[in-house]
N, C-alpha and C positions, 0 to 999 in steps of 0.2 A: 395223755395223762402224765403229769410231772412226777419224777422220781429223783432220787439221790443217786448218783453214779460214781463209781471209782474207775479211773483210766491208769493203766500201768503198762508202759511200753518199753521194752528192753532193746537198747541200740547196742547191744554187745558190749565190747570193751569201753565204748564212749560214753556210757551211763544209761541211766533210766529216766524217762519222763514219766511223772506220776501226779495224779490230782484227784480231788473230790469236788463235784459240782452238781447243780440241779440242771436237768434238761428234759424236755418233752420226749416221750418214748418214741414218737413219730419221727422226730429229728435224730433220734439215736440210731433208728433203724436206716435212715437215709445216709448219715455219715458213716455206717459199715460198708456202704457200697462205692464210698469215694476214696480217692488216694490224694493225698496233698504233702507239700513239703514243708519243713520246719528249718530255717535257718539260724545259725548261731546260738542255738539254745543249749548245746552241750559244749560250748567252747568256740572259739573264733574259727571262722571258716567251716564249721560244722553243717552238714546238709543231711537230713534224715527223711526219707520217704515213709509215710505213715499210711497204711490201710487197716483201719481198726477192725478187729474181730471180735467175737464173742468172749475170748479169753483176756482180750485187753480192755474192754469197755463193759464192766459189771454193773448191773442193777444191786445197789444195796438195800434200797426200800423204796416204795411208793405209797407209804403211809401218809396220807394227807397232812396230819398233825406233825409229824416229822419234818416234812418237805417245808411247810410253813416257818416252823421253828428255825430250821437251817436257813431259809431266806431271810427271816427276820433278824437274825443274828449275824447275817453276812459270813457263814462259815466256809464258804468256797476257799479251798486252798490249793495250791500247785499249779500243774499243767491243766488246761481245759483245751481239748482238741477243736472245740467249736471256734475258739478264738483264731485259729489257723485255716480252717476250712470255711471259705468265704460264704458263697450263696449255695445252700444246699439244693435249691430248685433251679439254679442258673443252668443254662443249656448253651454249649460252645460249639461253633461250627468252624470248618475250614473256611478261607477266604474265597475260595471257589464253589462253595455250596450255594445254591440257589436262595437258601434261606438269609443269605447276607445281603440280598439285593436292597438298596435304598428303598425303592417304592414297594409298599406292602403287597400291592396288586402283582407285582412281578415275583413275589416269591413263590416258589414251587416246593415241592416236597424235598425234604432233606436227603442229601446224596451221600452223607459221611456218617460215620458213628458218633454218637455222642461223646465227647471226651471230658475228663475231669479236670484237666489243669489247662491254664491259660499259656498257650505257647506262641512263639513269634509266628505270624502268618494267619493268627485266628482272631475273630472278632466275637464279641459277646452279642447273643440274641436277646435284645431287651424289648419291652413294649413299644418303646419310641421308635425302634429301629436299630440300626447298627450304630456302636460307639465308634 
């Protein structure tokens, strides 16, 4: 179900990231389990790690008529964390994990924990195989 959400994240003395936007409730629950980085949003060379929680990501309303009006008049404003957290369903594996084998038949059960961030030495698990 769609709803209008408020996001407000305090980065201490660097500043605050805030915004109001429409999102699916299922996506909001998924993003609360993620960590992601935002670069240069609060000044040159600023790097902020965000792990949204219930206090930072709040449902304003899920009233269908309010959501429809919000979308119709394009009232989204400020920072939207979904613009920075890439694929909520994406699974990442270490490059030594059997899931990264080129041939799908050679893939075995994952031997690493699912990671939230793309790091050097990692590849994306895609339907077509490894990137």
